[in-house]
C-alpha positions as CSV (number, residue, x, y, z in Angstrom):
1,X,-13.0,-20.2,7.7
2,X,-10.7,-21.3,10.5
3,X,-7.9,-19.8,12.4
4,X,-5.1,-21.5,10.4
5,X,-6.6,-20.0,7.0
6,X,-6.9,-16.6,8.5
7,X,-3.4,-16.8,9.9
8,X,-1.9,-17.8,6.7
9,X,-3.9,-15.1,4.9
10,X,-2.5,-12.4,7.4
11,X,1.0,-13.8,7.0
12,X,1.0,-13.4,3.4
13,X,-0.7,-10.0,3.7
14,X,2.0,-9.0,6.0
15,X,4.8,-10.2,3.9
16,X,3.5,-8.6,0.5
17,X,2.8,-5.2,2.2
18,X,5.7,-5.3,4.2
19,X,7.8,-5.8,1.1
20,X,6.1,-2.9,-0.4
21,X,6.7,-0.7,2.5
22,X,10.3,-1.6,2.5
23,X,10.8,-1.0,-1.3
24,X,9.1,2.4,-0.9
25,X,11.6,3.4,1.9
26,X,14.4,2.1,-0.1
27,X,13.4,4.1,-3.2
28,X,13.0,7.3,-0.9
29,X,16.5,6.8,0.5
30,X,18.5,5.7,-2.5
31,X,16.7,7.4,-5.3
32,X,14.7,10.6,-4.1
33,X,15.6,12.7,-7.3
34,X,14.3,10.1,-9.6
35,X,11.1,9.9,-7.8
36,X,10.7,13.6,-7.7
37,X,11.6,13.9,-11.5
38,X,9.2,11.1,-12.4
39,X,6.2,12.3,-10.3
40,X,6.9,16.1,-11.3
41,X,6.5,15.3,-15.0
42,X,2.7,14.3,-14.1
43,X,2.0,16.7,-11.2
44,X,3.9,19.8,-11.2
45,X,4.6,20.5,-7.6
46,X,7.4,22.2,-5.7
47,X,10.0,20.0,-4.0
48,X,9.4,21.0,-0.6
49,X,5.8,20.1,-0.9
50,X,6.6,16.9,-2.6
51,X,8.9,15.8,0.3
52,X,6.1,16.5,2.8
53,X,3.4,14.8,0.8
54,X,5.6,11.5,0.0
55,X,6.7,11.2,3.7
56,X,3.2,11.8,5.0
57,X,1.8,9.0,2.7
58,X,4.7,6.8,3.9
59,X,3.7,7.3,7.4
60,X,0.1,6.8,6.8
61,X,0.9,3.6,4.8
62,X,3.2,2.3,7.9
63,X,0.4,2.9,10.3
64,X,-2.2,1.1,8.2
65,X,0.2,-1.6,7.6
66,X,0.7,-2.0,11.3
67,X,-2.9,-1.9,12.3
68,X,-4.5,-3.9,9.5
69,X,-1.8,-6.5,8.7
70,X,0.7,-7.0,11.6
71,X,-1.7,-6.7,14.7
72,X,-4.3,-9.2,13.3
73,X,-1.5,-11.6,12.4
74,X,0.0,-11.5,15.8
75,X,-3.2,-11.7,17.6
76,X,-4.1,-14.7,15.4
77,X,-0.8,-16.3,16.2
78,X,-1.5,-15.8,19.9
79,X,-5.1,-17.3,19.8
80,X,-4.0,-20.1,17.6
């Protein structure tokens, strides 16, 4: 596997996961009540706990996105 193939792979991973992150952020900002109502039907949980959990997962996803998608893509761009 050459550097160009890896660069293309990480580029598309970054685009797809960045889009998912952006969509998740937009949903948390624009429709937090809809998200809570939908999830509370499946998992009964207080609103305060739900907010902590959803924003913790959002932060974790952001860190994982940066470490495993953006950093390798930028490193391959620099090395290529």
